[in-house]
Short mmCIF file of the C-alpha atoms (twelve columns), coordinates in Angstrom:
data_MODEL
# 
_entry.id   MODEL 
# 
loop_
_atom_site.group_PDB 
_atom_site.id 
_atom_site.type_symbol 
_atom_site.label_atom_id 
_atom_site.label_alt_id 
_atom_site.label_comp_id 
_atom_site.label_asym_id 
_atom_site.label_seq_id 
_atom_site.Cartn_x 
_atom_site.Cartn_y 
_atom_site.Cartn_z 
_atom_site.pdbx_PDB_model_num 
ATOM 1  C CA . UNK A 1  68.152 169.198 32.048 1 
ATOM 2  C CA . UNK A 2  70.074 168.615 28.683 1 
ATOM 3  C CA . UNK A 3  69.274 165.977 26.262 1 
ATOM 4  C CA . UNK A 4  72.738 164.494 26.601 1 
ATOM 5  C CA . UNK A 5  72.215 164.181 30.306 1 
ATOM 6  C CA . UNK A 6  68.905 162.418 29.739 1 
ATOM 7  C CA . UNK A 7  70.260 160.195 27.067 1 
ATOM 8  C CA . UNK A 8  72.936 158.787 29.480 1 
ATOM 9  C CA . UNK A 9  70.423 157.575 31.951 1 
ATOM 10 C CA . UNK A 10 68.707 154.070 32.002 1 
ATOM 11 C CA . UNK A 11 64.794 153.685 31.290 1 
ATOM 12 C CA . UNK A 12 64.093 153.052 35.121 1 
ATOM 13 C CA . UNK A 13 65.888 156.305 35.799 1 
ATOM 14 C CA . UNK A 14 63.990 158.097 33.307 1 
ATOM 15 C CA . UNK A 15 60.799 156.758 34.641 1 
ATOM 16 C CA . UNK A 16 61.651 158.051 38.054 1 
ATOM 17 C CA . UNK A 17 62.789 161.512 36.576 1 
ATOM 18 C CA . UNK A 18 59.487 161.547 34.668 1 
ATOM 19 C CA . UNK A 19 57.469 161.042 37.867 1 
ATOM 20 C CA . UNK A 20 59.314 163.720 39.876 1 
ATOM 21 C CA . UNK A 21 58.921 166.132 36.885 1 
ATOM 22 C CA . UNK A 22 54.961 165.404 36.767 1 
ATOM 23 C CA . UNK A 23 54.887 166.140 40.495 1 
ATOM 24 C CA . UNK A 24 56.719 169.372 40.220 1 
ATOM 25 C CA . UNK A 25 54.302 170.293 37.239 1 
ATOM 26 C CA . UNK A 26 51.395 169.601 39.458 1 
ATOM 27 C CA . UNK A 27 52.809 171.725 42.295 1 
ATOM 28 C CA . UNK A 28 53.497 174.535 39.816 1 
ATOM 29 C CA . UNK A 29 50.059 174.403 38.374 1 
ATOM 30 C CA . UNK A 30 48.560 174.721 41.920 1 
ATOM 31 C CA . UNK A 31 50.718 177.648 42.633 1 
ATOM 32 C CA . UNK A 32 49.764 179.291 39.312 1 
ATOM 33 C CA . UNK A 33 46.121 178.670 40.114 1 
ATOM 34 C CA . UNK A 34 46.238 180.367 43.526 1 
ATOM 35 C CA . UNK A 35 48.450 183.227 42.499 1 
ATOM 36 C CA . UNK A 36 51.445 182.172 44.496 1 
ATOM 37 C CA . UNK A 37 53.727 181.463 41.500 1 
ATOM 38 C CA . UNK A 38 56.848 183.553 41.934 1 
ATOM 39 C CA . UNK A 39 58.771 182.259 38.856 1 
ATOM 40 C CA . UNK A 40 56.348 181.674 35.871 1 
ATOM 41 C CA . UNK A 41 59.155 180.522 33.573 1 
ATOM 42 C CA . UNK A 42 59.480 177.283 35.656 1 
ATOM 43 C CA . UNK A 43 56.276 175.902 34.498 1 
ATOM 44 C CA . UNK A 44 57.413 176.073 30.814 1 
ATOM 45 C CA . UNK A 45 60.833 174.598 31.819 1 
ATOM 46 C CA . UNK A 46 59.277 171.586 33.500 1 
ATOM 47 C CA . UNK A 47 56.829 171.032 30.481 1 
ATOM 48 C CA . UNK A 48 59.826 170.974 28.043 1 
ATOM 49 C CA . UNK A 49 61.772 168.795 30.324 1 
ATOM 50 C CA . UNK A 50 58.821 166.276 30.519 1 
ATOM 51 C CA . UNK A 51 58.764 166.269 26.697 1 
ATOM 52 C CA . UNK A 52 62.499 165.562 26.527 1 
ATOM 53 C CA . UNK A 53 62.232 162.649 28.834 1 
ATOM 54 C CA . UNK A 54 59.252 161.156 27.221 1 
ATOM 55 C CA . UNK A 55 60.995 161.447 23.838 1 
ATOM 56 C CA . UNK A 56 64.141 159.574 24.923 1 
ATOM 57 C CA . UNK A 57 61.952 156.764 26.566 1 
ATOM 58 C CA . UNK A 58 60.164 156.493 23.279 1 
ATOM 59 C CA . UNK A 59 63.577 156.186 21.570 1 
ATOM 60 C CA . UNK A 60 64.673 153.449 23.972 1 
ATOM 61 C CA . UNK A 61 61.518 151.425 23.306 1 
ATOM 62 C CA . UNK A 62 61.852 151.776 19.675 1 
ATOM 63 C CA . UNK A 63 65.219 150.669 19.697 1 
ATOM 64 C CA . UNK A 64 64.226 147.552 21.622 1 
ATOM 65 C CA . UNK A 65 61.717 146.645 18.868 1 
ATOM 66 C CA . UNK A 66 64.264 147.071 16.121 1 
ATOM 67 C CA . UNK A 67 66.641 144.373 17.340 1 
# 
């Protein structure tokens, strides 16, 4: 997911997106631990997406404080 797509969402939508990414990360972690992971690059993609979403959420919260 691109940063421009993330920035167009509301804070509630971002929270839902973060929750689904965390669940996906958990499932990928389990697959990696059991040796069933078919696409190892997916784990790093999910980690980066989580970081992007958390960054945008922090930006939205900081904008609220500045007003």
